[in-house]
C-alpha positions as CSV (number, residue, x, y, z in Angstrom):
1,R,36.4,-30.6,48.0
2,Q,38.9,-33.5,48.0
3,T,38.7,-36.3,45.4
4,L,40.9,-39.2,44.5
5,L,42.4,-37.1,41.8
6,G,43.1,-34.2,44.1
7,T,41.4,-31.0,45.1
8,M,38.4,-30.0,42.9
9,M,36.6,-26.7,42.9
10,T,33.2,-26.0,41.5
11,V,31.8,-22.5,40.9
12,T,28.1,-21.9,40.6
13,E,25.8,-19.0,40.5
14,C,24.2,-18.0,43.8
15,P,20.5,-19.2,43.6
16,T,19.4,-16.3,45.8
17,C,20.9,-13.3,44.0
18,S,21.5,-14.9,40.5
19,G,25.1,-13.8,40.6
20,S,24.4,-10.1,41.0
21,G,25.9,-9.8,44.4
22,R,22.8,-8.2,45.7
23,Q,19.9,-9.7,47.5
24,I,16.6,-7.9,47.6
25,E,15.1,-8.3,51.1
26,D,11.6,-7.1,50.3
27,P,10.9,-7.6,46.6
28,C,8.0,-5.6,45.1
29,T,5.0,-7.4,43.8
30,A,5.2,-5.9,40.4
31,C,8.6,-7.2,39.4
32,A,9.2,-9.9,42.1
33,G,12.7,-8.4,42.7
34,E,13.8,-8.8,39.1
35,G,14.0,-5.0,38.6
36,R,11.8,-4.9,35.4
37,T,8.2,-5.4,34.4
38,R,6.4,-6.2,31.2
39,G,4.7,-3.3,29.4
40,T,4.3,-1.5,26.1
41,R,5.2,2.0,25.0
42,T,5.1,4.1,21.9
43,L,8.3,5.3,20.4
44,I,8.6,8.2,18.0
45,V,11.0,7.2,15.2
46,E,12.7,9.8,13.0
47,V,12.8,8.3,9.5
48,P,15.6,9.8,7.4
49,P,14.7,10.9,3.9
50,G,15.6,8.4,1.2
51,V,14.8,5.2,3.0
52,D,13.4,2.4,1.0
53,T,11.4,-0.8,1.8
54,G,13.5,-3.2,3.8
55,T,15.7,-0.5,5.4
56,R,16.3,-1.3,9.1
57,L,16.7,1.4,11.7
58,R,18.3,0.7,15.0
59,L,17.2,2.5,18.2
60,N,20.0,1.9,20.7
61,G,18.8,1.3,24.3
62,K,15.1,1.6,23.5
63,G,14.4,-2.2,23.7
64,G,13.5,-4.3,26.7
65,A,15.1,-3.7,30.1
66,G,18.1,-5.8,30.9
67,Q,18.1,-8.3,33.7
68,L,19.0,-7.2,37.2
69,G,19.8,-3.6,36.1
70,S,21.8,-4.3,33.0
71,A,21.5,-2.1,29.9
72,A,18.4,-2.1,27.9
73,G,18.4,-3.8,24.5
74,D,17.9,-2.3,21.1
75,V,14.8,-1.9,18.9
76,F,15.0,-2.6,15.2
77,V,12.4,-0.9,12.9
78,E,12.0,-2.3,9.4
79,I,10.6,0.2,6.9
80,S,7.9,-0.5,4.4
81,V,7.3,2.4,2.0
82,R,3.8,2.9,0.6
83,Q,3.5,2.9,-3.2
84,D,2.7,6.3,-4.8
85,D,0.6,5.8,-8.0
86,R,2.2,8.8,-9.6
87,F,5.8,7.5,-9.5
88,Q,7.8,4.3,-9.8
89,R,11.0,4.3,-7.8
90,V,14.2,2.8,-9.2
91,G,17.0,3.4,-6.7
92,D,17.1,7.1,-6.1
93,D,15.4,7.9,-9.4
94,L,11.6,8.3,-9.9
95,H,9.8,7.5,-13.1
96,H,6.5,9.3,-14.1
97,R,4.4,8.7,-17.2
98,I,2.5,11.5,-19.0
99,T,0.2,11.2,-22.0
100,I,-0.1,13.9,-24.6
101,G,-2.2,14.1,-27.7
102,F,-1.0,13.6,-31.3
103,T,-1.1,17.3,-32.1
104,E,0.7,18.2,-28.8
105,A,3.5,15.8,-29.8
106,T,3.6,17.3,-33.3
107,F,3.5,21.0,-32.3
108,G,4.9,20.9,-28.8
109,T,3.2,21.7,-25.5
110,V,3.8,22.5,-21.8
111,V,2.7,19.9,-19.2
112,E,2.7,20.0,-15.5
113,V,4.7,17.2,-13.8
114,P,4.0,16.4,-10.1
115,L,7.0,16.4,-7.8
116,L,7.7,14.3,-4.7
117,D,7.1,17.3,-2.4
118,G,3.6,18.0,-3.7
119,E,4.7,20.8,-6.0
120,V,4.5,20.7,-9.8
121,E,7.0,21.7,-12.4
122,E,6.3,22.7,-15.9
123,L,8.0,20.6,-18.6
124,D,8.4,22.1,-22.1
125,V,7.7,19.2,-24.5
126,P,9.2,20.3,-27.8
127,A,7.6,19.9,-31.2
128,G,8.2,16.5,-32.8
129,T,8.3,14.6,-29.6
130,Q,8.2,10.8,-30.3
131,P,6.4,8.2,-28.2
132,E,8.4,6.8,-25.3
133,T,10.7,9.9,-25.3
134,V,12.2,10.3,-21.8
135,Y,13.0,13.7,-20.2
136,R,15.2,14.0,-17.2
137,L,14.5,16.5,-14.4
138,G,17.7,16.6,-12.5
139,K,17.7,16.4,-8.7
140,K,13.9,16.0,-8.5
141,G,13.9,12.4,-7.3
142,V,14.4,10.7,-4.0
143,P,17.0,12.1,-1.5
144,R,20.0,9.9,-1.3
145,L,20.2,8.0,2.0
146,Q,23.3,9.0,4.1
147,R,24.7,11.0,1.1
148,R,24.2,14.4,-0.4
149,G,21.9,15.2,-3.3
150,K,18.8,13.6,-4.9
151,G,18.1,11.3,-7.7
152,D,16.4,12.4,-10.9
153,L,12.8,12.4,-12.1
154,L,12.5,10.7,-15.5
155,V,9.3,11.7,-17.4
156,H,8.2,9.1,-20.0
157,V,6.0,10.6,-22.7
158,E,3.3,8.5,-24.2
159,V,1.5,9.8,-27.4
160,E,-2.2,9.1,-27.6
161,V,-3.3,8.1,-31.0
162,P,-6.9,9.2,-31.7
163,T,-9.4,6.4,-32.0
164,D,-12.7,8.2,-32.2
165,L,-12.5,10.7,-35.0
166,D,-15.6,12.6,-36.3
167,D,-15.9,12.9,-40.1
168,E,-14.3,16.3,-40.2
169,A,-11.2,15.3,-38.1
170,E,-10.9,12.1,-40.2
171,K,-10.9,14.1,-43.5
172,V,-8.3,16.5,-42.2
173,L,-6.1,13.7,-41.0
174,R,-6.4,11.7,-44.2
175,E,-5.4,14.9,-46.2
176,Y,-2.4,15.2,-44.0
177,G,-1.5,11.6,-44.6
178,T,-1.8,12.1,-48.4
179,I,0.5,15.2,-48.3
180,R,3.1,13.1,-46.4
181,G,2.8,10.3,-49.0
182,E,1.2,7.9,-46.5
183,R,-1.4,5.3,-47.5
184,P,-4.0,5.0,-44.7
185,D,-6.7,2.3,-45.1
186,A,-9.6,3.8,-47.0
187,K,-12.2,2.3,-44.7
188,K,-12.8,3.7,-41.3
189,R,-12.3,0.8,-39.0
190,G,-12.0,0.6,-35.2
191,L,-9.5,-1.6,-33.4
192,F,-12.1,-4.4,-32.9
193,R,-14.0,-4.1,-36.2
194,R,-11.5,-5.9,-38.6
């Protein structure tokens, strides 16, 4: 086109083919010649071991169909991991709490610790174990994402102090305290009867 300033050229997209260079003579009723339709489908997603809440997985080419035959988009899946009451996760490590009795802590015991895969492992708790002692079971935690190995399983030991002693158990425990030079209160009092 000629203007006062000289020749001017304007380029626009063809309204018939939308710039694809192809014209559909007889468009189908489902897509109206666009080459794609709306629909839903179910995708099977392989979740790698070790993922945590907030991890995003990208599925290349599994998204919506592109316009006029162009490549399909991607699907992003955001992971939300269900809480397991047996464990607390910190990074690749798992934490588990066990409760043992006063005499078990004194003389030692063997306890069963649940593992992530559903199995159990025996843990030898040695004599003289103190409250809040932590034992580490190496490579029994969460698999490391995109790396080799696993985290650890840390077992926290809680020692249960007896609260309901019958007369005989109280007598024996008081004698033990006397031998150790301890001075327990002479009156039998519960936690809320002070």
